[in-house]
Residue, then its C-alpha position, 0 to 999 in steps of 0.5 A: x472466579x471472576x467473569x466480566x460479561x460484555x456480550x449482552x447486558x454488561x454484568x459481572x459474576x463472582x463465583x457464579x453470583x451477580x455483582x451489583x454494578x450501580x448506575x448505567x454510567x458506572x457500568x459504562x466505565x467498567x465496559x470501557x476498561x474491560x474492552x481494553x483489559x490489561x492496557x492503560x486507559x487515560x482519564x480523558x479517554x474514559x471521560x469521552x467514552x462515558x459522556x462523549x463531548x457533552x460531559x458535566x462540569x465535575x466529570x473528572x470527580x464523578x469518574x473517579x467516584x465511579x472508579x472507586x465504587x467499582x474497585x470496591x465491588x470487584x474482588x481484588x486478586x493478584x490476577x484481577x482488579x482495577x489499578x491506578x497506573x501512570x497515565x490512567x487506569x487499567x483493568x487487570x484480568x485473565x484473558x478468559x475472564x472477559x467473554x469478549x476476549x474469549x470470543x475473539x480468541x476462539x474465533x482466531x483459533x478456528x481460523x488457523x489453517x491447521x484447524x480442521x473443519x470439525x474442530x473449527x465448528x466446535x470453536x465457533x459454536x463456543x464463541x457464538x454461544x457467549x453472546x446473550x443479546x446485543x453487546x453492551x446492553x444497558x450502556x448508552x452514549x456515542x461510544x457505546x453505540x459505535x462499539x455495539x455496531x462494531x461488535x455486531x459486525x464481528x458477530x455477523x462475521x463469526x456467524x458467516x465463518x461458522x456457516x462457511x465451515x458447515x457448508x464445507x461439511x455438507x450441512x447446507x440443507x439444514x442452514x436454509x432457514x437461518x440463512x433466509x433470516x440473515x439475508x433478510x437482515x443483511x440484504x446487500x451483504x454478498x458473503x451472506x447472499x453467497x452462502x444462502x445460494x449454496x444452502x438453497x442449492x444443497x437443499x435441491x432448490x437451485x431455481x430459488x438460488x438463481x432467483x435470489x441471485x437475480x434479486x440481489x444483483x438487481x438491488x446492488x445495481x439499483x442501490x449501489x450502482x455496482x455489479x456483484x463481486x467476483x466471489x458471489x459471481x463465482x457461486x452463481x456460475x457454479x450453481x448454473x453449472x450444477x456444481x454447488x459444492x461446499x463454500x470456498x473461504x471468503x476473501x476478507x481483503x481486497x484485492x488479492x495480490x497477483x504480482x508474479x511476473x510471467x513464468x519464464x519462457x521455455x524453462x528447461x531442466x532444474x528438475x532436482x532443484x525443483x523437487x528439493x524446493x518442494x520438499x523443503x517447503x513442505x517440511x516447514x511447520x510454521x512459515x515456510x522459507x526457502x533461501x536460494x543462493x548462487x552467483x548472478x545469472x545462475x537462474x535463481x529468479x527463473x527457478x523461483x518463478x517457475x516453481x511459483x507458477x507450477x504451485x499457484x493452487x497452493x496460494x489462493x490468497x495471493x502471490x507477491x513479488x519484490x525486486x530488492x535490488x540487493x546487487x543492482x549496479x543502478x544504486x543502493x538496495x531497495x530500503x526495507x521500509x520501501x519494500x514493506x510499503x510496497x507489499x502493504x499497497x498490494x493489499x489495497x490499504x489506503x495511505x491514511x491507514x498506513x502507520x509512519x513508523x517502520x516497525x508499525x508498518x511491518x506489524x501491519x504487513x504481518x496482520x494483513x498476511x495473518x491466516x492467509x495462504x500467501x506466496x511472497x517472492x523476495x528477489x535479489x536480497x542484499x542481506x538478512x536485515x533487508x529481508x526480516x521486516x518483510x517476513x509474515x508471522x503466520x503458518x500457511x505463508x511461503x517465502x522464496x528468497x533469492x540472493x547471491x549471498x548465503x543468508x546465514x542469518x535468515x537460516x539461523x534466526x528465521x528457520x529458512x531452508x538453504x538451497x544452493x543453486x549451481x550450474x545446470x547439467x550438460x543435458x539440461x544446457x543442451x535442452x535449453x539450446x534445443x528449446x530456443x534454436x530448434x533440434x534441427x539447428x542444434x543437430x546440424x553443428x554437433x562440434x560447435x554445440x559441444x564447445x558452446x556447452x563446454x565454454x558456457x559451463x552450464x551458466x544459464x545467462x551465458x547460454x541464453x545470450x548465445x541462443x539469443x544472438x543465434x536466434x536473431x541471426x538465423x544465418x550465423x554459424x554456431x561455430x562463430x560464437x564458439x570460437x569467440x568463447x574459445x579465444x576469450x575463455x570463461x576461466x573467471x567462472x571459478x573465481x567467485x566474481x560474477x562480474x567477470x564470469x560472463x565478460x567474454x560472452x558479453x564482449x562478443x555480444x557487444x561486438x555483434x551490435x552495430x555502432x548505434x546499438x553499441x552506443x545505446x547499450x553502453x549509455x543504458x549502463x550508466x542510466x540511474x534507476x532500476x529500469x528505463x522507459x522508451x522516452x527516457x531512453x530517447x532523452x539519454x541517447x539523444x535519439x528520436x523516440x521512434x529510433x530509440x524504440x527500434x534500437x531497444x527492440x534490437x537489444x531485447x532480441x539480443x537478450x541484453x535487455x528485457x521489457x516488462x508488461x508496462x513497456x519498461x526496459x531492464x538489464x540484468x545487473x551483470x549485463x548493466x555492469x558490463x555495459x557501464x564498463x563499455x561506456x567507460x572504455x568506449x565513450x568519451x567523458x564528454x559524451x557520457x556527461x552530455x547523455x546524463x545531462x539530457x536524461x536529467x533534463x528529460x526527467x526535470x522538464x517532464x516531471x515539471x509538466x506532469x506536476x503542473x497537471x496535478x496541481x495547476x494552482x501551485x505557484x510555478x518556478x523557473x527551471x534550469x534550461x534544458x540540455x541541447x537535444x533533450x526529449x520531453x514526454x508529452x502528457x495528455x492530462x491528469x490521469x496520464x501525469x499521475x501514471x507517468x509519475x507512478x512508472x518513473x518514480x524510482x528512476x526520478x529519485x535515482x536521477x536526482x541522486x545522480x544530479x546531486x553527486x555530479x554537483x548539478x545543484x539547480x536540477x537537484x532542488x528543482x527535481x525535489x520541487x516537481x516530485x512534491x505533489x505526487x509524493x503528497x498524494x501518494x503518501x510517500x513522505x519518506x521519499x519526499x523527505x529524502x528528496x528535500x534533504x538533497x535539495x537543501x544541500x544543493x540550495x546551500x551550495x548554490x547560495x540561492x536564498x530563495x531556493x534554500x527557503x523552499x527546501x527548508x520549508x518543504x523539508x519541514x512540511x514533510x516532517x509534519x506528515x512523518x510525525x516529527x514535529x520538533x524537526x519540522x519546527x526547526x526546518x520551518x523556523x530556518x525557512x522563515x528566517x530565510x524568507x525574511x531575508x529575501x522579503x518573499x512574502x508569498x514564501x513567508x505565508x506558505x511557511x506560516x501555513x505549514x507552521x499552523x499545521x505543525x501546531x495543529x498536529x501537536x494539539x495547539x490549535x490556538x497557535x495553529x490559528x495564529x500562524x494561519x491568520x498571519x499567513x492570511x494577512x500576508x497573502x491579502x497584503x500581497x494581492x494573492x487571492x488564490x493563496x488567500x482563499x486557501x488561508x481563509x479556509x485554514x483559519x476557518x477550519x481551526x476556528x471551528x475546531x476551537x468552537x468559534x463557529x461564527x468565525x469559522x463560517x465567515x472565513x470559509x465563506x470568504x474562501x468560497x467567494x475567492x475560489x469562485x471568483x478565480x474559477x478554482x472548482x476544486x478549491x470551491x468544493x473544499x470550501x463548501x465542504x468546510x462550510x458543511x462541517x462548520x454548520x454540522x458542528x454548530x448544530x445547523x444540519x439543514x445548512x450542512x446538508x445544503x453545503x455538502x450537496x453543493x460540494x458533492x456536485x463539484x467533486x463529482x464534476x471534477x472527478x475527485x472520487x476520494x473527496x466525493x466519498x468523504x462528502x457523502x459520508x459527512x452528508x449522511x451524518x447531517x441527514x441523521x442529525x436532521x432526522x432524514x434517515x432514508x436519505x442518510x442510508x442512500x448516502x452511506x450506501x454510495x459512500x460505501x461503494x466508493x470506499x470499497x472501490x478505493x480500498x479505504x478499508x477503515x472508512x468502509x467498515x465505519x460506513x457499514x457500521x452506520x448502515x447497520x445502526x440505521x437498519x437496527x432502527x427498522x427504517x424501511 
């Protein structure tokens, strides 16, 4: 029987007897393979793990000797052994043969929602019992140190998991001594602090618990500049209220998403449907999925939201909501990839930590949902293919899917429970009218109400529109809408075409509008995008913003549009389809075209103004002249510009597609240009690529060589971020040929800088530096000092990575001087940071500290918190290299606080590991 032990001294037992593993580096080879057991580890990776970046001249041969010796001392069996594989070596071993993998397996089993507390206690005690000291004892080097720090955090987390379970089992009093020691070792760990508070309270020492909370809060404020998190504050409040109780499960991911729209107002009826929904979801053994199907306007979304809000206590880890736009006349359904990305963003994952490939993003989403009790509402789905990538894989999660289609693939392939939603009963329909109009008004016209109920046929949207119009006009006799319904009829309600079902109701609602309201309603039906802001509506309609808002409020009161919490207006898709038909029938083609031109002008010119605030150093372009009467959204600064892009992004993409479809080619490529900076900073590279694909087509049809060069270059630039280097090179070489035809040296330089990025991405740093140098020479010859500054920094960075630190320093110093000369504070900060990196890599930690401190001051002054955190992290590393451990600890604590605030989970874990490493050195 083979046992490989990593959780303590690295050792191997065969049938209970220790095997001699040889020198420390040979043991490191075994540990490096065992950590990735049953996976191939390349020779280069093994070399890096054993020697770091200071490997001997004959490192490869020495490594092969170590592997040969290990293969001799380890017993070769069918299920275990070290094998040579394509690309490297693989340690094959059963999962239970390696203590580290047993530890992780036991811990994951303990965390399953179906695992009871007593069983979880046994599993966690078994897991922690595998530890025999610090992991990887006897193995040294940067890799081993980093892994040891990471595993130390895993052990602490498992200790906390066990403590959490024991607190729930009422054993808090017996934990005081152990937790006191743990608190001393991890004074700023809020989870440890909260558990210590609860154990003190359970031991009858609430005063000590409150005093410890005061000390922890003081340290957090003084050392990190942050108040305690919500969970620790909650524990404090419970102790103040003399309700310590067992510990609640700690949140391991921040933030906890709370995305549900507000509960439907005055929801009535559907009692049987709600009961059925509860029953089918309770019956699910794994992921509980309910598929609500029915025609548009039947009330699927309202039912799902009402049920969700009634059962919030079931989902303490969060609730997510996505409108999949499966049957939206605004355009295509929301791509599954965009929906996956939106759900990942809700968990606060930093853009650099999100993989590019769609299947990897779906896997990340399942990992984020694993072990949690989540509700996911997927509204208005087109088909099973759109829904499948969004499904979690762990028990404890519940998914509500609404669609006009019966998603048989979801039912057959994923075990979804179908729930066909029909019309509501007469009693429920009457209750709806009473809730909206009041019992007295409904009772005053019994015959008219009876006819309304019959004509609406229990269709919730129809009833809501009738009630909305009557509510807006208290003097309107209910007999009037009843008579109009009688004349138009709802016979189409039974033919299965939802668009025709409500045409009669919508027609009299439309006729009840005044002339301006009717025109705005019709134009909203042809506006691209899923919703619209008041300023964009003013641009579309040509009205002053104040008047546009007044008309929108009137339409909202008539239940023809709804307004969300962000002040954006949305139409039900059936209402929008009817509005578009009204525009086709009642507005001249010239008026419709003029409205769309105004909307495109609003989008283009406002987006351009916002882009200039995001990136004022970017060379400007000359825009297409705006259409007469177009509006412009005033923007007050960088935060306002970024928020505007966040709110309008999907609409801007839809407007660009509409401009492309109408052959408005100049606006099409210029809209792509305005979106580029926002897409880059938000990591929305798929959207950026799609926008530039449309821009390429538009530029080609214009025959505008300069626009073509921009379009091809930016398409190539986006491919770099999408990890498609071959495609990037194709676009960039086309762009370069175009710029040579136009003799546009600035655009040539930009293209060479992008080519440098492609080659750096592929690992060819020499070719990357060649293109960066070419760009620099062009920009210097053109007298473009701002562009030359960026190029100098790029040349310096690649030179340093190639080991030429002197050249790296020279170029970064040149970049710094130019940025200072042209008062580009952000460019100056970036250059200072690069100089710090060069100094650190070339063994000059004192100089690195100086540069990082200067960069840090500037990043703070301009409010760039993202780069501030990165610079603090790098500054701490230089302090360590210089032997100033106290300062390093202070910098890493500040970086950690910023990383947590920015939801940069991987960076936060790295900072915690480094702080833990310093604590291990007993630095006071």
